[in-house]
DSSP file (Angstrom, degrees, kcal/mol; ACC not computed):
  #  RESIDUE AA STRUCTURE BP1 BP2  ACC     N-H-->O    O-->H-N    N-H-->O    O-->H-N    TCO  KAPPA ALPHA  PHI   PSI    X-CA   Y-CA   Z-CA
    1    1 A Q              0   0    0      0, 0.0     2,-0.4     0, 0.0    18,-0.2   0.000 360.0 360.0 360.0 146.4  -11.8   -8.9   19.5
    2    2 A E  E     -A   18   0A   0     16,-1.5    15,-2.5     2,-0.0    16,-1.1  -0.987 360.0-153.3-140.7 128.4   -8.6   -9.0   21.5
    3    3 A G  E     -A   16   0A   0     -2,-0.4     2,-0.4    13,-0.2    13,-0.2  -0.782  11.2-161.4-100.2 145.7   -5.4   -7.3   20.7
    4    4 A H  E     -A   15   0A   0     11,-2.5    11,-2.0    -2,-0.3     2,-0.5  -0.954  16.8-130.9-124.5 143.3   -2.0   -8.6   21.9
    5    5 A N  E     +A   14   0A   0     -2,-0.4     2,-0.4     9,-0.2     9,-0.3  -0.808  33.6 177.4 -87.1 132.8    1.3   -7.0   22.3
    6    6 A G  E     -A   13   0A   0      7,-3.3     7,-3.1    -2,-0.5     2,-0.6  -0.973  22.1-142.2-134.5 150.9    4.0   -9.0   20.7
    7    7 A S  E     +A   12   0A   0     -2,-0.4     2,-0.5     5,-0.2     3,-0.0  -0.951  19.4 174.3-119.4 116.9    7.7   -8.4   20.3
    8    8 A R  E >   -A   11   0A   0      3,-1.1     3,-0.7    -2,-0.6     2,-0.3  -0.968  68.2 -34.8-119.8 114.1    9.4   -9.4   17.1
    9    9 A G  T 3  S-     0   0    0     -2,-0.5     0, 0.0     1,-0.2     0, 0.0  -0.586 116.3 -36.9  74.0-135.2   13.0   -8.3   17.0
   10   10 A Q  T 3  S+     0   0    0     -2,-0.3    -1,-0.2     2,-0.1     0, 0.0   0.716 118.2  83.5 -96.2 -23.9   13.5   -5.0   18.6
   11   11 A E  E <  S-A    8   0A   0     -3,-0.7    -3,-1.1     1,-0.0     2,-0.1  -0.710  74.8-134.8 -90.5 119.0   10.3   -3.2   17.7
   12   12 A P  E     -A    7   0A   0      0, 0.0    42,-2.8     0, 0.0     2,-0.3  -0.448  29.8-174.4 -68.5 144.6    7.3   -3.9   19.9
   13   13 A R  E     -AB   6  53A   0     -7,-3.1    -7,-3.3    40,-0.3     2,-0.3  -0.903  19.0-143.9-134.8 160.4    4.1   -4.6   17.9
   14   14 A W  E     +AB   5  52A   0     38,-3.0    38,-2.7    -2,-0.3     2,-0.3  -0.917  22.0 177.8-121.7 156.7    0.4   -5.1   18.5
   15   15 A R  E     -A    4   0A   0    -11,-2.0   -11,-2.5    -2,-0.3     2,-0.7  -0.966  39.2-100.5-150.5 162.1   -1.8   -7.5   16.6
   16   16 A L  E     +AB   3  49A   0     33,-3.3    33,-2.2    -2,-0.3   -13,-0.2  -0.825  41.4 175.5 -86.5 114.6   -5.4   -8.8   16.4
   17   17 A G  E     +     0   0A   0    -15,-2.5    30,-1.4    -2,-0.7     2,-0.3   0.707  57.7  17.9 -99.2 -22.8   -5.0  -12.2   18.1
   18   18 A R  E     -A    2   0A   0    -16,-1.1   -16,-1.5    28,-0.1     2,-0.4  -0.991  55.0-167.5-153.4 141.1   -8.6  -13.5   18.3
   19   19 A V        -     0   0    0     -2,-0.3    25,-1.7   -18,-0.2     2,-0.5  -0.997   0.8-171.9-128.9 134.1  -12.0  -12.7   16.6
   20   20 A R  E     -C   43   0B   0     -2,-0.4     2,-0.5    23,-0.2    23,-0.2  -0.988   9.1-173.1-126.0 121.2  -15.4  -14.0   17.7
   21   21 A F  E     -C   42   0B   0     21,-3.5    21,-3.3    -2,-0.5     2,-0.5  -0.961   6.0-161.4-120.1 123.8  -18.2  -13.2   15.4
   22   22 A T  E     +C   41   0B   0     -2,-0.5     2,-0.3    19,-0.2    19,-0.2  -0.895  16.5 169.8-107.8 132.8  -21.9  -14.0   16.3
   23   23 A Y  E     -C   40   0B   0     17,-2.6    17,-3.3    -2,-0.5     2,-0.6  -0.960  28.4-137.0-140.5 157.5  -24.5  -14.2   13.6
   24   24 A D  E >   -C   39   0B   0     -2,-0.3     3,-1.5    15,-0.2    15,-0.3  -0.939   7.1-168.6-120.5 108.5  -28.1  -15.3   13.3
   25   25 A T  T 3  S+     0   0    0     13,-2.6     9,-0.3    -2,-0.6    14,-0.1   0.545  84.4  73.3 -74.7  -5.7  -29.0  -17.4   10.3
   26   26 A A  T 3  S+     0   0    0     12,-0.1     2,-0.9    10,-0.1    -1,-0.3   0.636  70.7 101.5 -78.0 -13.9  -32.7  -17.0   11.1
   27   27 A E    X>  -     0   0    0     -3,-1.5     4,-2.3     1,-0.2     3,-0.8  -0.620  60.6-164.2 -72.8 105.6  -32.4  -13.4    9.9
   28   28 A R  T 34 S+     0   0    0     -2,-0.9    -1,-0.2     1,-0.2    -3,-0.0   0.649  77.5  72.7 -72.4 -15.9  -33.9  -13.7    6.4
   29   29 A T  T 34 S+     0   0    0      1,-0.2    -1,-0.2     3,-0.0     3,-0.1   0.901 118.3  16.1 -63.7 -39.0  -32.5  -10.4    5.1
   30   30 A Y  T <4 S+     0   0    0     -3,-0.8     2,-0.6     1,-0.2    -2,-0.2   0.706 128.0  50.8-107.0 -26.6  -29.0  -11.9    4.9
   31   31 A F     <  -     0   0    0     -4,-2.3     2,-0.5    -7,-0.2     3,-0.4  -0.914  64.9-170.9-121.6 104.8  -29.6  -15.7    5.1
   32   32 A K  S    S-     0   0    0     -2,-0.6    -5,-0.0     1,-0.2    -4,-0.0  -0.814  73.6  -5.4 -96.0 131.8  -32.2  -17.1    2.7
   33   33 A D  S    S-     0   0    0     -2,-0.5    -1,-0.2     1,-0.2     2,-0.1   0.907  83.3-165.0  54.4  49.5  -33.3  -20.8    3.3
   34   34 A A        -     0   0    0     -3,-0.4    -1,-0.2    -9,-0.3    -3,-0.0  -0.412  18.0-140.7 -64.9 139.3  -30.7  -21.4    6.0
   35   35 A V  S    S+     0   0    0      1,-0.3    -1,-0.1    -2,-0.1    -2,-0.0   0.920  96.3  18.4 -68.0 -46.5  -30.2  -25.2    6.8
   36   36 A S  S    S-     0   0    0      2,-0.1    -1,-0.3    36,-0.0   -11,-0.2  -0.720  86.0-158.1-128.6  82.5  -30.0  -24.7   10.5
   37   37 A P        +     0   0    0      0, 0.0     2,-0.3     0, 0.0   -13,-0.0  -0.274  45.2  77.3 -63.5 145.1  -31.5  -21.3   11.4
   38   38 A G  S    S-     0   0    0      2,-0.0   -13,-2.6   -11,-0.0     2,-0.3  -0.828  83.9 -42.4 144.5 179.4  -30.4  -19.8   14.7
   39   39 A K  E     +C   24   0B   0    -15,-0.3     2,-0.3    -2,-0.3   -15,-0.2  -0.583  56.0 175.9 -81.1 136.9  -27.6  -18.0   16.4
   40   40 A H  E     -C   23   0B   0    -17,-3.3   -17,-2.6    -2,-0.3     2,-0.4  -0.922  19.8-141.3-136.3 160.4  -24.1  -19.2   15.7
   41   41 A T  E     -C   22   0B   0     -2,-0.3    30,-2.5   -19,-0.2     2,-0.4  -0.983   7.8-163.5-126.5 135.8  -20.6  -18.1   16.6
   42   42 A A  E     -CD  21  70B   0    -21,-3.3   -21,-3.5    -2,-0.4     2,-0.3  -0.965  15.4-177.0-117.3 137.0  -17.5  -18.1   14.5
   43   43 A S  E     -CD  20  69B   0     26,-2.4    26,-2.9    -2,-0.4     2,-0.2  -0.901  21.1-125.5-132.6 158.7  -14.0  -17.8   16.0
   44   44 A S        -     0   0    0    -25,-1.7     2,-0.5    -2,-0.3    24,-0.1  -0.654  16.6-141.2 -97.8 159.8  -10.5  -17.6   14.9
   45   45 A H  S    S-     0   0    0     -2,-0.2   -27,-0.1     1,-0.1    -2,-0.0  -0.985  76.5 -22.1-124.1 120.4   -7.7  -19.9   16.1
   46   46 A R  S    S-     0   0    0     -2,-0.5     2,-0.2     1,-0.2    -1,-0.1   0.913  85.0-175.0  47.2  56.3   -4.2  -18.4   16.7
   47   47 A L        -     0   0    0    -30,-1.4    -1,-0.2    -3,-0.1     2,-0.1  -0.530  22.1-175.2 -80.8 145.3   -4.8  -15.4   14.5
   48   48 A S        +     0   0    0     -2,-0.2     3,-0.3     3,-0.0     2,-0.2  -0.621  31.2 146.1-138.5  76.4   -2.1  -12.8   13.8
   49   49 A A  E     +B   16   0A   0    -33,-2.2   -33,-3.3     1,-0.2     3,-0.2  -0.687  50.6  25.2-113.7 164.5   -3.8  -10.1   11.8
   50   50 A L  E    S-     0   0A   0     -2,-0.2    -1,-0.2   -35,-0.2     2,-0.1   0.823  75.1-166.1  55.5  37.5   -3.5   -6.3   11.6
   51   51 A L  E     +     0   0A   0     -3,-0.3   -36,-0.2   -36,-0.1    -1,-0.2  -0.357  16.4 169.0 -59.8 123.0    0.2   -6.5   12.7
   52   52 A T  E     -B   14   0A   0    -38,-2.7   -38,-3.0    -3,-0.2     3,-0.1  -0.994  39.2-102.6-142.8 141.1    1.2   -3.0   13.6
   53   53 A P  E >   -B   13   0A   0      0, 0.0     3,-1.5     0, 0.0   -40,-0.3  -0.346  54.2 -93.1 -60.1 145.3    4.1   -1.2   15.3
   54   54 A A  T 3  S+     0   0    0    -42,-2.8     3,-0.1     1,-0.2   -41,-0.0  -0.288 110.7  28.7 -60.9 142.9    3.3   -0.2   18.9
   55   55 A G  T 3  S+     0   0    0      1,-0.3    44,-0.3    -3,-0.1     2,-0.3   0.413 104.0  95.5  86.9  -1.6    2.1    3.4   19.2
   56   56 A K    <   -     0   0    0     -3,-1.5    -1,-0.3    42,-0.1     2,-0.2  -0.862  69.7-125.4-119.6 154.7    0.5    3.5   15.7
   57   57 A S  E     -f  100   0C   0     42,-2.1    44,-2.8    -2,-0.3     2,-0.4  -0.622  27.6-117.8 -91.7 159.2   -3.0    2.8   14.5
   58   58 A Y  E     +fG 101  86C   0     28,-2.9    28,-2.4    -2,-0.2     2,-0.4  -0.829  32.8 179.6 -99.9 132.9   -3.7    0.3   11.7
   59   59 A E  E     +fG 102  85C   0     42,-2.2    44,-1.8    -2,-0.4     2,-0.3  -0.997   8.8 163.7-136.7 133.7   -5.2    1.5    8.4
   60   60 A C  E     - G   0  84C   0     24,-2.6    24,-2.7    -2,-0.4    23,-0.2  -0.897  16.3-179.8-150.7 117.8   -6.0   -0.5    5.4
   61   61 A Q        +     0   0    0     -2,-0.3    22,-0.7    22,-0.3    -1,-0.1   0.779  64.9  87.8 -83.1 -30.0   -8.3    0.5    2.5
   62   62 A A  S    S-     0   0    0     20,-0.2     2,-0.3     1,-0.1    22,-0.3  -0.227  90.5 -96.8 -69.5 158.5   -7.9   -2.8    0.6
   63   63 A Q        -     0   0    0     19,-0.2     2,-0.3    20,-0.1    19,-0.2  -0.603  42.3-173.1 -79.1 135.0  -10.1   -5.7    1.2
   64   64 A Q  E     - E   0  81B   0     17,-3.2    17,-3.0    -2,-0.3     2,-0.5  -0.920  12.8-142.6-125.7 152.6   -8.8   -8.4    3.6
   65   65 A T  E     - E   0  80B   0     -2,-0.3     2,-0.5    15,-0.2    15,-0.2  -0.966   9.7-169.8-120.3 130.7  -10.2  -11.8    4.5
   66   66 A I  E     - E   0  79B   0     13,-2.4    13,-3.0    -2,-0.5     2,-0.4  -0.984  18.4-142.2-116.6 124.0  -10.1  -13.4    7.9
   67   67 A S  E     - E   0  78B   0     -2,-0.5     2,-0.3    11,-0.2    11,-0.2  -0.729  22.2-177.7 -90.0 130.4  -11.1  -17.1    8.0
   68   68 A L  E     - E   0  77B   0      9,-3.2     9,-3.0    -2,-0.4     2,-0.5  -0.876  24.7-127.8-123.5 156.1  -13.1  -18.2   11.0
   69   69 A V  E     -DE  43  76B   0    -26,-2.9   -26,-2.4    -2,-0.3     7,-0.2  -0.923  28.6-141.7-105.7 128.0  -14.5  -21.6   12.1
   70   70 A S  E  >  -D   42   0B   0      5,-3.6     4,-0.6    -2,-0.5   -28,-0.3  -0.548  16.8-135.8 -91.5 151.9  -18.2  -21.6   12.8
   71   71 A S  T  4 S+     0   0    0    -30,-2.5     2,-1.7    -2,-0.2   -29,-0.1   0.597  86.6  97.6 -74.9 -10.9  -20.0  -23.5   15.6
   72   72 A D  T >4 S-     0   0    0      1,-0.2     3,-1.1   -31,-0.2    -2,-0.2  -0.607 123.3 -46.5 -80.5  83.7  -22.6  -24.3   12.9
   73   73 A H  T 34 S-     0   0    0     -2,-1.7    -1,-0.2     1,-0.2    -2,-0.1   0.804 100.2 -71.2  58.9  33.0  -21.3  -27.8   11.9
   74   74 A Q  T 3< S+     0   0    0     -4,-0.6    -1,-0.2     1,-0.2    -3,-0.2   0.824  84.5 165.3  55.5  36.7  -17.7  -26.5   11.8
   75   75 A K    <   -     0   0    0     -3,-1.1    -5,-3.6    -5,-0.1     2,-0.3  -0.474  39.5-109.3 -79.2 155.2  -18.3  -24.6    8.6
   76   76 A S  E     -E   69   0B   0     -7,-0.2     2,-0.4    -2,-0.1    -7,-0.2  -0.675  28.9-161.7 -86.5 138.3  -15.9  -21.9    7.5
   77   77 A V  E     -E   68   0B   0     -9,-3.0    -9,-3.2    -2,-0.3     2,-0.6  -0.981   6.8-149.1-120.7 130.6  -16.9  -18.3    7.7
   78   78 A Q  E     -E   67   0B   0     -2,-0.4     2,-0.7   -11,-0.2   -11,-0.2  -0.891   5.4-159.1-101.9 121.4  -15.1  -15.6    5.8
   79   79 A L  E     -E   66   0B   0    -13,-3.0   -13,-2.4    -2,-0.6     2,-0.6  -0.892  10.5-157.5 -99.9 112.7  -15.0  -12.2    7.4
   80   80 A L  E     -E   65   0B   0     -2,-0.7     2,-0.4   -15,-0.2   -15,-0.2  -0.816  10.5-171.9 -96.8 124.2  -14.3   -9.6    4.7
   81   81 A L  E     +E   64   0B   0    -17,-3.0   -17,-3.2    -2,-0.6     2,-0.3  -0.923  10.6 163.7-115.7 138.4  -12.8   -6.3    5.9
   82   82 A S        +     0   0    0     -2,-0.4   -21,-0.2   -19,-0.2   -20,-0.2  -0.985  61.9  19.7-149.9 154.4  -12.2   -3.1    3.9
   83   83 A E  S    S+     0   0    0    -22,-0.7     2,-0.4    -2,-0.3   -22,-0.3   0.943  83.3 173.5  52.0  54.4  -11.5    0.5    4.8
   84   84 A V  E     +G   60   0C   0    -24,-2.7   -24,-2.6   -22,-0.3     2,-0.4  -0.743  20.7 174.6 -97.2 136.5  -10.4   -0.5    8.3
   85   85 A R  E     +G   59   0C   0     -2,-0.4     2,-0.4   -26,-0.2   -26,-0.2  -0.936   9.9 178.5-139.1 118.8   -8.8    1.8   10.8
   86   86 A V  E     -G   58   0C   0    -28,-2.4   -28,-2.9    -2,-0.4    -2,-0.0  -0.967  14.8-157.8-126.3 135.1   -8.1    0.4   14.3
   87   87 A Q        -     0   0    0     -2,-0.4   -30,-0.1   -30,-0.2     4,-0.1  -0.945  20.0-131.7-109.9 128.6   -6.5    2.2   17.3
   88   88 A P        -     0   0    0      0, 0.0   -31,-0.0     0, 0.0    -1,-0.0  -0.129  35.2 -92.8 -70.1 177.6   -4.8    0.0   20.0
   89   89 A F  S    S+     0   0    0      1,-0.2     2,-2.2     2,-0.1    -2,-0.0   0.707 107.7  85.2 -68.3 -21.7   -5.6    0.6   23.6
   90   90 A D        +     0   0    0      2,-0.0     2,-0.3     0, 0.0    -1,-0.2  -0.388  64.2 170.6 -81.8  65.6   -2.7    3.0   24.3
   91   91 A I        -     0   0    0     -2,-2.2     3,-0.1     1,-0.1     6,-0.1  -0.565  27.8-160.3 -79.8 134.5   -4.6    6.0   23.1
   92   92 A T  S    S+     0   0    0      4,-0.3     2,-0.3    -2,-0.3    -1,-0.1   0.822  77.0   9.9 -84.1 -32.3   -3.0    9.4   23.7
   93   93 A A  S >  S-     0   0    0      3,-0.4     3,-1.4     0, 0.0    -1,-0.3  -0.990  90.1 -90.1-145.8 151.8   -6.2   11.4   23.4
   94   94 A D  T 3  S-     0   0    0     -2,-0.3     3,-0.1     1,-0.3    -2,-0.0  -0.378 106.7  -0.3 -63.5 135.7   -9.9   10.6   23.2
   95   95 A F  T 3  S+     0   0    0      1,-0.2     2,-0.5    -2,-0.1    -1,-0.3   0.712 103.8 117.3  60.1  26.1  -11.3   10.1   19.7
   96   96 A V    <   -     0   0    0     -3,-1.4    -3,-0.4    -9,-0.0    -4,-0.3  -0.986  57.2-141.4-125.7 124.7   -7.9   10.8   18.1
   97   97 A F        -     0   0    0     -2,-0.5     3,-0.1    -6,-0.1   -10,-0.1  -0.576  18.8-128.1 -78.8 143.8   -6.1    8.2   16.0
   98   98 A S        -     0   0    0     -2,-0.2   -41,-0.2     1,-0.2   -42,-0.1  -0.261  56.3 -52.7 -76.7 177.4   -2.3    7.9   16.4
   99   99 A E  S    S-     0   0    0    -44,-0.3   -42,-2.1     1,-0.1    -1,-0.2  -0.248  70.7-115.5 -53.9 136.5   -0.1    8.0   13.3
  100  100 A E  E     -f   57   0C   0    -44,-0.2     2,-0.6    -3,-0.1   -42,-0.2  -0.476  16.3-152.4 -83.8 148.1   -1.3    5.3   10.9
  101  101 A H  E     -f   58   0C   0    -44,-2.8   -42,-2.2    -2,-0.2     2,-0.2  -0.978  23.6-139.5-112.1 114.3    0.6    2.2    9.8
  102  102 A K  E     -f   59   0C   0     -2,-0.6   -42,-0.2   -44,-0.2   -44,-0.0  -0.500  18.9-111.9 -79.0 143.7   -0.6    1.2    6.3
  103  103 A C     >  -     0   0    0    -44,-1.8     4,-2.2    -2,-0.2     3,-0.3  -0.281  32.2-105.1 -67.5 158.5   -1.1   -2.4    5.5
  104  104 A P  H  > S+     0   0    0      0, 0.0     4,-2.3     0, 0.0     5,-0.2   0.834 119.6  55.6 -56.6 -35.3    1.3   -4.0    3.0
  105  105 A V  H  > S+     0   0    0      2,-0.2     4,-2.2     1,-0.2     5,-0.2   0.927 110.0  45.1 -65.1 -43.9   -1.4   -4.1    0.2
  106  106 A D  H  > S+     0   0    0     -3,-0.3     4,-2.4     2,-0.2    -1,-0.2   0.879 111.9  52.5 -66.7 -37.4   -2.0   -0.3    0.5
  107  107 A Q  H  X S+     0   0    0     -4,-2.2     4,-2.1     2,-0.2    -2,-0.2   0.909 110.5  48.2 -63.3 -41.4    1.8    0.4    0.6
  108  108 A R  H  X S+     0   0    0     -4,-2.3     4,-2.4     2,-0.2    -2,-0.2   0.909 111.6  49.4 -65.2 -42.6    2.2   -1.7   -2.6
  109  109 A E  H  X S+     0   0    0     -4,-2.2     4,-1.5     2,-0.2    -2,-0.2   0.887 109.9  51.4 -64.8 -38.3   -0.7    0.2   -4.3
  110  110 A Q  H  X S+     0   0    0     -4,-2.4     4,-2.0     2,-0.2    -1,-0.2   0.905 110.9  48.3 -64.8 -40.5    0.8    3.6   -3.2
  111  111 A L  H  X S+     0   0    0     -4,-2.1     4,-2.7     1,-0.2    -2,-0.2   0.896 109.0  53.6 -64.8 -40.2    4.2    2.5   -4.7
  112  112 A E  H  < S+     0   0    0     -4,-2.4    -1,-0.2     1,-0.2    -2,-0.2   0.800 110.8  47.8 -65.1 -28.3    2.5    1.4   -7.9
  113  113 A E  H  < S+     0   0    0     -4,-1.5     4,-0.5    -5,-0.2    -1,-0.2   0.868 119.3  36.6 -78.3 -38.0    0.8    4.8   -8.2
  114  114 A T  H  X S+     0   0    0     -4,-2.0     4,-2.4     1,-0.1     5,-0.2   0.747 100.9  74.6 -89.2 -24.2    4.0    6.8   -7.6
  115  115 A L  H  X S+     0   0    0     -4,-2.7     4,-2.8     1,-0.2     5,-0.2   0.908  95.4  49.2 -59.2 -46.2    6.5    4.6   -9.4
  116  116 A P  H  > S+     0   0    0      0, 0.0     4,-2.3     0, 0.0    -1,-0.2   0.884 111.6  50.9 -61.4 -35.6    5.4    5.6  -13.0
  117  117 A L  H  > S+     0   0    0     -4,-0.5     4,-2.3     2,-0.2    -2,-0.2   0.932 112.1  46.0 -65.0 -45.5    5.7    9.3  -12.0
  118  118 A I  H  X S+     0   0    0     -4,-2.4     4,-2.4     2,-0.2    -1,-0.2   0.930 114.0  48.2 -63.2 -45.6    9.2    8.9  -10.6
  119  119 A L  H  X S+     0   0    0     -4,-2.8     4,-2.6     1,-0.2    -1,-0.2   0.885 111.0  51.8 -63.3 -38.1   10.3    6.9  -13.6
  120  120 A G  H  X S+     0   0    0     -4,-2.3     4,-2.5    -5,-0.2    -1,-0.2   0.906 110.1  48.4 -63.5 -42.7    8.8    9.5  -15.9
  121  121 A L  H  X S+     0   0    0     -4,-2.3     4,-2.3     2,-0.2    -2,-0.2   0.909 112.2  48.8 -64.6 -41.5   10.6   12.3  -14.1
  122  122 A I  H  X S+     0   0    0     -4,-2.4     4,-2.4     2,-0.2    -2,-0.2   0.925 112.0  48.7 -63.8 -44.1   13.9   10.4  -14.3
  123  123 A L  H  X S+     0   0    0     -4,-2.6     4,-2.2     1,-0.2    -2,-0.2   0.917 111.4  49.9 -62.4 -43.3   13.4    9.7  -18.0
  124  124 A G  H  X S+     0   0    0     -4,-2.5     4,-2.3     1,-0.2    -1,-0.2   0.899 110.9  49.7 -60.5 -41.3   12.7   13.4  -18.7
  125  125 A L  H  X S+     0   0    0     -4,-2.3     4,-2.6     2,-0.2    -2,-0.2   0.897 109.2  51.4 -65.0 -41.1   15.8   14.4  -16.7
  126  126 A V  H  X S+     0   0    0     -4,-2.4     4,-2.4     2,-0.2    -2,-0.2   0.901 110.6  49.3 -62.2 -40.7   17.9   12.0  -18.8
  127  127 A I  H  X S+     0   0    0     -4,-2.2     4,-2.4     2,-0.2    -2,-0.2   0.922 111.7  47.9 -65.1 -44.1   16.5   13.4  -22.0
  128  128 A V  H  X S+     0   0    0     -4,-2.3     4,-2.3     2,-0.2    -2,-0.2   0.919 113.1  47.9 -63.7 -43.7   17.2   17.0  -20.9
  129  129 A I  H  X S+     0   0    0     -4,-2.6     4,-2.6     2,-0.2     5,-0.2   0.913 111.4  51.0 -63.1 -42.3   20.8   16.1  -19.8
  130  130 A T  H  X S+     0   0    0     -4,-2.4     4,-2.4     1,-0.2    -2,-0.2   0.915 111.2  47.5 -61.5 -43.5   21.4   14.3  -23.1
  131  131 A L  H  X S+     0   0    0     -4,-2.4     4,-2.6     2,-0.2    -1,-0.2   0.889 112.2  49.9 -65.0 -39.8   20.2   17.3  -25.1
  132  132 A C  H  X S+     0   0    0     -4,-2.3     4,-2.6     2,-0.2     5,-0.2   0.925 111.7  47.6 -65.0 -44.4   22.3   19.7  -23.1
  133  133 A V  H  X S+     0   0    0     -4,-2.6     4,-2.8     1,-0.2     5,-0.2   0.914 113.2  49.1 -62.9 -42.5   25.4   17.5  -23.6
  134  134 A Y  H  X S+     0   0    0     -4,-2.4     4,-2.7    -5,-0.2    -2,-0.2   0.924 111.6  49.0 -62.0 -44.4   24.7   17.3  -27.3
  135  135 A H  H  X S+     0   0    0     -4,-2.6     4,-2.1     2,-0.2    -2,-0.2   0.922 114.2  44.9 -63.0 -45.4   24.3   21.1  -27.5
  136  136 A I  H  X S+     0   0    0     -4,-2.6     4,-2.3     2,-0.2    -2,-0.2   0.921 114.6  48.9 -65.1 -43.8   27.5   21.7  -25.7
  137  137 A H  H  X S+     0   0    0     -4,-2.8     4,-2.5    -5,-0.2     5,-0.2   0.900 110.7  51.1 -61.7 -41.1   29.4   19.1  -27.7
  138  138 A H  H  X S+     0   0    0     -4,-2.7     4,-1.9    -5,-0.2    -1,-0.2   0.897 110.5  48.6 -64.0 -41.4   28.0   20.6  -30.9
  139  139 A K  H  X S+     0   0    0     -4,-2.1     4,-1.7     2,-0.2    -2,-0.2   0.902 112.4  48.6 -65.7 -41.1   29.1   24.1  -29.9
  140  140 A L  H  X S+     0   0    0     -4,-2.3     4,-0.9     1,-0.2    -2,-0.2   0.922 115.2  42.8 -66.7 -44.2   32.6   22.9  -29.0
  141  141 A T  H  X S+     0   0    0     -4,-2.5     4,-1.1     1,-0.2    -1,-0.2   0.810 111.6  55.7 -73.2 -28.7   33.1   20.9  -32.3
  142  142 A A  H  < S+     0   0    0     -4,-1.9    -1,-0.2    -5,-0.2    -2,-0.2   0.862 105.6  51.5 -71.0 -34.8   31.6   23.7  -34.4
  143  143 A S  H  < S+     0   0    0     -4,-1.7    -1,-0.2     1,-0.2    -2,-0.2   0.743 105.3  57.1 -74.5 -21.6   34.1   26.2  -33.0
  144  144 A Q  H  < S+     0   0    0     -4,-0.9    -1,-0.2    -5,-0.1    -2,-0.2   0.824  90.4  83.9 -76.7 -32.0   37.1   23.9  -33.9
  145  145 A A  S  < S-     0   0    0     -4,-1.1     2,-1.2    -3,-0.1     0, 0.0  -0.499  84.0-126.1 -74.4 139.7   36.2   23.7  -37.6
  146  146 A Q        +     0   0    0     -2,-0.2    -1,-0.1     2,-0.0    -3,-0.1  -0.720  36.8 174.3 -88.9  94.0   37.5   26.6  -39.7
  147  147 A I        -     0   0    0     -2,-1.2     2,-0.0    -5,-0.2    -2,-0.0  -0.890  33.7-118.8-102.1 124.5   34.4   27.8  -41.4
  148  148 A P        -     0   0    0      0, 0.0     6,-0.0     0, 0.0    -2,-0.0  -0.355  18.4-162.1 -63.8 138.6   34.9   30.9  -43.5
  149  149 A R  S    S+     0   0    0     -2,-0.0     2,-0.6     1,-0.0     3,-0.0   0.743  74.2  73.1 -91.7 -26.4   32.9   33.9  -42.3
  150  150 A D  S >  S-     0   0    0      1,-0.1     3,-1.6     2,-0.0     4,-0.2  -0.790  75.2-146.6 -92.0 126.5   33.2   35.8  -45.5
  151  151 A R  G >  S+     0   0    0     -2,-0.6     3,-1.4     1,-0.3     4,-0.4   0.725  92.5  71.8 -66.7 -20.9   31.1   34.3  -48.3
  152  152 A S  G >  S+     0   0    0      1,-0.3     3,-0.6     2,-0.2    -1,-0.3   0.760  90.2  60.9 -66.3 -22.2   33.6   35.3  -51.0
  153  153 A Q  G X  S+     0   0    0     -3,-1.6     3,-0.9     1,-0.2     4,-0.4   0.598  82.9  81.3 -81.0 -10.5   35.9   32.6  -49.7
  154  154 A Y  G X  S+     0   0    0     -3,-1.4     3,-1.4    -4,-0.2    -1,-0.2   0.855  83.7  60.4 -64.0 -33.6   33.4   29.8  -50.4
  155  155 A K  G <  S+     0   0    0     -3,-0.6    -1,-0.2    -4,-0.4    -2,-0.1   0.736 101.1  54.6 -69.0 -19.8   34.4   29.7  -54.1
  156  156 A H  G <  S+     0   0    0     -3,-0.9    -1,-0.3    -4,-0.2     2,-0.2   0.535  90.9  95.8 -88.7  -6.2   38.0   28.8  -53.2
  157  157 A M    <         0   0    0     -3,-1.4    -3,-0.0    -4,-0.4     0, 0.0  -0.558 360.0 360.0 -82.6 147.7   36.9   25.8  -51.1
  158  158 A G              0   0    0     -2,-0.2    -1,-0.2     0, 0.0    -2,-0.1   0.444 360.0 360.0 112.3 360.0   36.8   22.4  -52.6
């Protein structure tokens, strides 16, 4: 794996620029009845994955797919990544990740989890405000009407 610093706009970023994956199709645990058993290498071409602002680590819980081209008859290899946390080379302390930058999929999922809560709170607040306005309006209009306080005056109404 190789990380590259790249600058897009004003904010410097780092990214995963190349992946080389070696696998052995003679390993029967993972490859049953392989057509051409033996060691093979799959590589990426001009990859720009795990794009992250400089000084931050990359974190993604969601599954991601990186497509590689194999030396085994130019077949495609899919590298599935999940629960990834990567720290670039500019480490401030040993074995300590810098502040994480969440991948877009995780950011979207976090928004999908918090959005209903926010909308529910706003709706509840609108209901409380509406009830308060109604209560105040009802008190103001009730005090304007001349309602007799003595019950004896009810017979003269009408």
